[in-house]
C-alpha angles and dihedrals in degrees: 000000000000091000090052091048091049091051092051092051090049093052091047091052090046092053092045090055094049097046099071089051096049087046088060089054092050088051089059089069090053092049090051090052089050089049090239091141098161090054091046090051091052091049096047092046090057090049092049090056100038114099092227095058107021090096097038114115094218090059092066093038087058092047092050092048092049092052093046098045094045091049091050092048093052104032102087095048092037090237101177091191087068102032093041103057084113133013108262088007098183091054091049087053091055094046092049092050091049089050090051090053090048092054096038096095092171097047093237095144100044095098093045094049092043088058090052092047093064089059094037093060088053091047091054090050093050090047089051092051093051093046090049091053087051088053091241090137100167093052090043089055092053090050095049090045090052089050086055093046093052093045090054093050112125086234093073105008094200121183113263110267103225091197089059091049086051090052090052089049091052094048090049090048094052090044086053089235092150097179096058094037090055092046094053097039094046090057093046093044093052088053090052093242097160140324089251091068090061093045091051090049090049092052091048092053089050089051088052089049091241101136092165092062091040090056092046092052091052095045092053092042093056089063096034093054094038098245095314106195097236092048092049094048092047090052091048091053090047092053095041092052088056092047094248094139096153093056090047092053093047090050090053093047090055091046092051091051092050096042106025091166094062112105096189094066097060090042091053092044088053090053091051092051089047090053089051090052093244093131098167092061091040090054092049091052095042093051089051090053091045090053091055095039108029094163096065111099094191091067089054090046091056091046087055091050091050092054092043092052091048088053092049091049091050091050091048090054092045090061089071096051114106098188107088094209092053091043092053090047092054092046089053089050090052090051089054089055091048089051091054089047088054092051092054095041091051089055090051091048094049090055097041108023093175098057102117100196088057091049090049094050094046088051091053092047095046088051092050094045091046093239093154101179096049088044091058093048090054089045091057091051090052094053 
């Protein structure tokens, strides 16, 4: 009987000792409601370190709630007194909630924390966007990853937000964290999220000096994104830089079949043929492009260059002709090409009077064709 009485007294004393500390934790919720965040922080830190409440699940729930609510109250106005109660305050909130769940053996707080997690994921996303705009890419990546982490919590089991994954990928890319960037972008790209994911992957592999993977990414992306213009043009550049002109032309031929309304594909194909020195085919394609996009001066400029280069090639061949009649005939044929070059270049110049390469080429042609008046007008523009 004495032993039972002693045990009852001991438990009563123990409860009496814990009650004031737990009351302090309860008061934190009231302080949060009253937006007295500094006072709430002081109270919760005492509870965290006190032996009676340091292992109580509500202590950490209160700390998490304080960090989150104060952050939300100060975020829009960038009020550092509210968002700076703790370093990395939103991350502290998440860690505190997770600690509360760990200590909550009877799952009494799951519903309450779940309600907070929906907003917490959004808070992390907004924080990540702000940090990204400030070019703090590593910190932005941490924020976006925590937004993903919270959204994947079994408490809420939200569907993966692919735009959030893309934000994380962009932050990782800008931070040159190639491992994480590749991981996020590969998943998005395989799901056909957007052509931009493939282009970013391609650039990462080029940065890593892995041209084999870079080429594979683009080749697959051409089909995956149904000959998207940006993907096709990037692949063409990739092939041309590696002197794979035939592959570039075949790619553009396929693109023109699948998207016959696209004016950029024949224009680009014309440029590739121009680079190959196949000026006849280049002119055919550039004329086709000009017919569809008559307001583009650069198409006319390149048409002029093609005719100019044909004329130069004819003159070069003529130098080796011993027969004077044949020589004069070839020289005249070259002049005809130069005259056509002038026609196209003058169109380009009329539409874009400040384009210096056009002015320089016209000056050169006027000089060669002895068109003195026009030559002097170009000369003045070059001064």
